[in-house]
C-alpha positions in Angstrom: -13.7 -11.9 4.4 -15.0 -12.3 7.9 -16.1 -15.9 8.7 -19.4 -16.7 10.4 -19.2 -16.6 14.2 -21.3 -18.9 16.4 -22.2 -16.2 19.0 -25.6 -16.9 20.6 -27.9 -14.0 21.5 -28.3 -15.0 25.1 -24.5 -15.4 25.5 -23.8 -11.9 24.0 -26.5 -10.3 26.2 -25.1 -12.1 29.3 -21.6 -11.0 28.4 -22.7 -7.3 28.2 -24.8 -7.6 31.3 -21.9 -9.0 33.4 -19.6 -6.3 32.1 -22.0 -3.6 33.1 -22.4 -5.2 36.5 -18.6 -5.4 36.9 -18.3 -1.8 36.0 -20.9 -0.7 38.5 -19.4 -3.0 41.2 -16.0 -1.4 40.6 -17.4 2.1 40.9 -19.3 1.3 44.0 -16.3 -0.4 45.6 -14.1 2.6 44.9 -16.7 5.0 46.2 -17.1 3.0 49.5 -13.3 2.8 50.0 -13.1 6.5 49.3 -15.7 7.3 52.0 -13.9 5.0 54.4 -10.7 7.1 53.9 -8.6 4.3 52.5 -5.4 5.5 51.0 -5.4 5.6 47.2 -9.2 6.2 47.1 -9.6 9.6 48.8 -9.5 11.7 45.6 -11.1 10.8 42.2 -7.6 10.9 40.6 -6.0 8.6 43.1 -4.4 5.5 41.7 -6.6 3.1 43.7 -9.6 4.4 41.8 -7.8 4.0 38.5 -6.8 0.4 39.3 -10.3 -0.7 40.4 -11.9 1.0 37.4 -9.6 -0.6 34.8 -9.7 -4.0 36.4 -13.5 -3.8 36.7 -14.0 -3.1 33.0 -11.1 -4.2 30.8 -9.7 -6.6 33.4 -13.0 -8.3 33.8 -13.1 -8.7 30.0 -10.0 -10.9 30.1 -11.8 -13.3 32.4 -15.0 -13.2 30.5 -13.3 -13.9 27.2 -12.5 -17.5 28.3 -16.0 -18.0 29.7 -17.7 -16.7 26.6 -15.6 -18.9 24.2 -15.9 -22.0 26.4 -19.7 -21.5 26.4 -19.6 -21.8 22.6 -17.1 -24.7 22.6 -14.7 -22.6 20.6 -11.0 -22.2 21.1 -9.6 -18.6 21.1 -7.4 -19.3 18.1 -10.4 -20.7 16.1 -13.0 -18.2 17.2 -11.0 -15.2 16.2 -9.0 -16.4 13.2 -5.6 -16.9 14.6 -5.1 -20.0 12.5 -5.9 -18.4 9.2 -2.3 -18.5 8.1 -2.3 -14.9 7.2 -0.4 -13.4 10.2 2.2 -11.5 8.2 -0.4 -10.0 5.9 -2.7 -9.1 8.8 0.0 -7.4 10.8 1.4 -5.6 7.8 -2.0 -4.3 6.8 -2.6 -3.2 10.4 0.7 -1.3 10.3 -0.4 0.4 7.1 -3.7 1.4 8.6 -2.1 3.0 11.6 0.3 5.0 9.4 -2.7 6.4 7.6 -5.1 6.7 10.5 -2.8 8.2 13.1 -2.2 11.6 11.3 -5.8 11.7 10.2 -7.0 11.2 13.8 -4.6 13.9 15.1 -5.9 16.3 12.4 -9.5 15.5 13.2 -8.9 16.0 16.9 -7.2 19.4 16.1 -10.3 20.4 14.1 -12.6 19.3 16.9 -10.7 21.2 19.5 -10.7 24.4 17.3 -14.5 24.1 16.8 -15.1 23.5 20.5 -13.1 26.6 21.4 -15.0 28.7 19.0 -18.3 27.8 20.6 -16.7 28.2 24.1 -17.1 24.5 25.0 -15.0 23.8 28.1 -12.1 21.5 27.0 -11.0 18.7 29.2 -8.3 16.2 28.6 -9.1 12.5 28.1 -9.3 10.7 31.4 -6.5 8.3 30.4 -4.2 11.3 29.6 -5.0 13.0 32.9 -4.3 9.8 34.8 -0.9 9.3 33.1 0.2 12.9 33.6 -0.9 12.9 37.2 0.7 9.5 38.1 2.9 10.1 41.1 5.2 7.1 40.8 7.1 5.1 38.1 5.1 2.0 39.0 1.8 3.8 38.3 3.1 5.1 35.0 4.3 1.6 34.0 0.9 0.1 34.9 -1.0 2.7 32.9 1.4 2.2 29.9 0.8 -1.6 30.0 -2.9 -1.0 30.3 -3.0 1.3 27.3 -0.8 -0.9 25.1 -1.8 -4.4 26.1 -4.8 -4.8 28.4 -7.2 -2.2 26.8 -6.6 -3.1 23.1 -7.1 -6.8 23.7 -10.2 -6.3 25.9 -11.8 -3.7 23.7 -11.1 -5.5 20.4 -12.6 -8.7 21.8 -15.8 -6.9 22.7 -16.3 -4.5 19.8 -14.7 -6.2 16.9 -14.6 -9.8 18.1 -18.1 -10.1 19.4 -20.5 -7.2 18.7 -19.5 -6.5 15.1 -20.0 -10.1 13.8 -23.1 -10.5 16.0 -25.0 -7.6 14.6 -23.7 -8.2 11.1 -25.0 -11.8 11.2 -28.4 -10.5 12.5 -28.7 -8.7 9.2 -28.0 -5.3 10.7 -24.8 -4.2 8.9 -25.5 -0.5 9.7 -25.5 -1.3 13.4 -22.5 -3.4 13.1 -20.4 -0.8 11.3 -21.8 2.6 12.6 -23.5 1.7 15.9 -20.6 -0.4 17.3 -18.0 2.1 16.1 -20.0 5.0 17.7 -20.3 3.0 21.0 -16.5 2.5 20.9 -16.0 6.2 20.6 -18.5 7.1 23.3 -17.1 4.8 26.0 -13.8 6.7 26.0 -15.7 9.8 27.4 -13.6 12.3 25.5 -15.7 14.8 23.5 -12.8 16.2 21.4 -11.8 12.7 20.5 -15.2 11.4 19.5 -14.7 11.9 15.7 -11.1 10.5 15.5 -12.0 7.6 17.7 -15.1 6.9 15.5 -12.8 6.9 12.4 -10.3 4.7 14.2 -13.1 2.2 15.1 -14.2 2.0 11.5 -10.7 1.4 10.4 -10.3 -1.4 13.0 -13.6 -2.9 11.9 -12.4 -2.9 8.3 -9.2 -4.6 9.3 -11.1 -7.4 11.0 -13.5 -7.7 8.1 -10.7 -8.1 5.6 -8.3 -10.3 7.5 -10.7 -12.4 9.7 -7.9 -12.2 12.2 -8.5 -10.4 15.5 -4.8 -9.9 15.9 -4.9 -7.3 13.1 -7.1 -4.8 15.0 -5.5 -5.6 18.3 -2.1 -4.9 16.9 -3.3 -1.7 15.2 -5.1 -0.5 18.4 -2.0 -1.2 20.5 0.3 0.5 18.1 -2.1 3.5 17.9 -2.1 3.8 21.7 1.7 3.3 21.9 2.4 6.2 19.5 -0.1 8.5 21.3 1.5 7.5 24.6 5.0 8.4 23.2 3.7 11.7 21.9 2.2 12.5 25.3 5.5 11.8 27.0 7.3 14.0 24.5 4.7 16.7 25.0 5.2 16.7 28.8 9.0 16.4 28.7 10.1 18.1 25.5 7.2 20.3 24.3 9.6 22.6 22.5 10.4 19.9 20.0 6.8 19.3 18.9 4.7 21.4 16.6 2.2 23.7 18.4 -0.8 22.0 16.8 0.4 18.6 18.0 0.8 19.9 21.5 -2.8 21.2 21.4 -4.1 17.9 20.0 -2.7 16.0 22.9 
C-alpha cells in the first residue's frame, strides 16, 4: 500500500510552474536559434530542436527532482520507497504488468487507428517515432534511444506517479489522482491514436506504485514498455516483412 508522502502544496505548484517555464524557455530558445539560421534548428525536425525540447522538459525534471526532495528534507530512496525491501517483488510485478499491458496497448492502438480512418481523421505518427525514424546519424539514434528508455521514464514517473498521484490522493481526490493524472500523462504525449493505450498504461503504472510503494516498479515497467516499442519500431523499419500487418499499422 502506498505510504503517505510529505509533499507540500506550494512545493508541488512551484515544481509544475518551473517545469512549464522550462518547457516554454526551451521552445523559445529553439525558435530563436532557428530564426538565426543556426545549424540543427532550421527545420522543426532537426536534432537541435529535439535536444533542446527533451532537455527542457524531461532533462529539467532530473534537476528538479533533487531540489524538490531536498526542500522536503527527504532522501530519494526514502521518498519513493527504494528501501522497502521488496525490490524483487516490485520488478517481477512490473514485468508481469508489461507482459499484459503491451499487447493490450497495441490492440487498443489498432482499434483507435481503425476508427480514426473510418471518420477520415488524418493520422500522424507520434512525434517520438517520427524523430527516431528521421534521425540522420547513429549518435542521434542512440540519444533518442537512451532518452526513451532511461531519461523519459524516470522523469515522467517522478512527476506523475511519484508526485502528482500521491499529492491528489492525499488531498482526498482519488478520482483526480487515478483518472486525471493518467489522462494528463496520455495528453502530454500528443499522439491522438495513442491516447487510449497510454491512458491504460498510466493506470497500470499507477496501480504498480500503489501496490509496491516503490517508484522503481513503474519506472522499470515504463522503460521496458518503451524499449519493446522501440525494438518493434526498428524491426518495422528494417524488416517489415517479418511483422504482422496489424503490428506495422499500429506502429
